[in-house]
N, C-alpha and C positions, 0 to 999 in steps of 0.2 A: 100641554100637548107638545110632543116632540115631532119634528118633521125631518125627513131624510135630507141630507145635504146633497146638492148636485155636484158632480165631479167637474172640476175646472176644465175648460176646453183644452188646455195644453198639458194637463196632468196625465201621466200614463195610466192605462187601465190595468190595475194590479189584480183584478179578478181572474185574469187568465195567466198570471205569473206562475211559473212552476214552483212547487213546494220544495223547500230545501231537502236535499238528500241526506240520509243518514251516512255516517262515516263508512268507508269501505272496511270490510273485515280484513285482517292481516292476510288471509289466503287470497282474497280478491286483489288486494294491493300487490301482492307478490306475483299473481298471475298477470297483472298489467305491467309488470316490470318495475314496480316501485319497491325499493328495498325498505325493510323495516328494522328497527333496533329494539331490543328488549331492555327496558329500563328497570333496574332493581332499586327499590326505595322502601325503607322501613319494613322489610320483610315481605313486600309485595312486588309483583312483576307486572309491567305494562309494556305494550308493544305500540310503537309509534312510527310514523314515516321517518326514515333516516335523513333524508335531504330536506332541509328547511325550505328550499325552493318548491317542494311539493306540498307544503303545509297550506291549508285552505285560508284564503285571504280573510273571509268574513268571520270565521270561527277562531282563527289564531292570530294572523298578522294584524288585523285591525285592532283587536283588544290590546295587543302588545304595543302598538303605536300610541295607545292611550294609557300605557303603563298599567294595564289591568291584567296582572299576572294570573290571578285566580281564573278569570274568564278564558284567557289564552290556554292555560293548563287544561281546563275542562274541554276546550275545543280540540286540543291535541289528543286527549284521552277518548273522546267520543262517548256516546251514551252508555254503552255496555261496560266500558272500563270505568266510567264515572260511577256507575252503580256499584261496581266491585269496590271502588275506593270508599264510597259512601257506606257500604255494608261493613267494611273493615274498620273505618274511622268515622263513626257517625258524629263525633264532636270535633271535627277537624278545625284548625285555626288558620287564618290567613298566612301566618308565618310558616305553617306546614306546606302550604301551596308554594311558597317561595323556595322552600327546601326541595320540594319535588321538581319544580321547574329548574332549579340549579342542577339537579341530577340529570335532567333531560339535556340541558345545555352541555354538561360535561360529556355525556355519552355521544351526542351527535356533533359536538364541536361547534355549537352555535353561540355567537356573541361573547363567550367568556374570554378569559385571558389568553 
């Protein structure tokens, strides 16, 4: 028999936490004054926020701090562009993500040389 666990007295009540929001569309980002950059990689084009300071902490910065380039790249692309990548490259390799992230770095001037 399984019983429900009681929430600790000092634990936050996550039942009322807002759901994570989907990435903004390029048009919405532009309307809000956030510049975007088109990244060309392996015959595909992706649009991401130009300024690394505008990158979402939870979906991009935190994975980067853990050296998780794959998750950070997926965070930058967002769900729609990730689907586009998945359809174009269903058997993608981690080294391909490194190459894509390098292209992003070069285009936005983040971290590279």
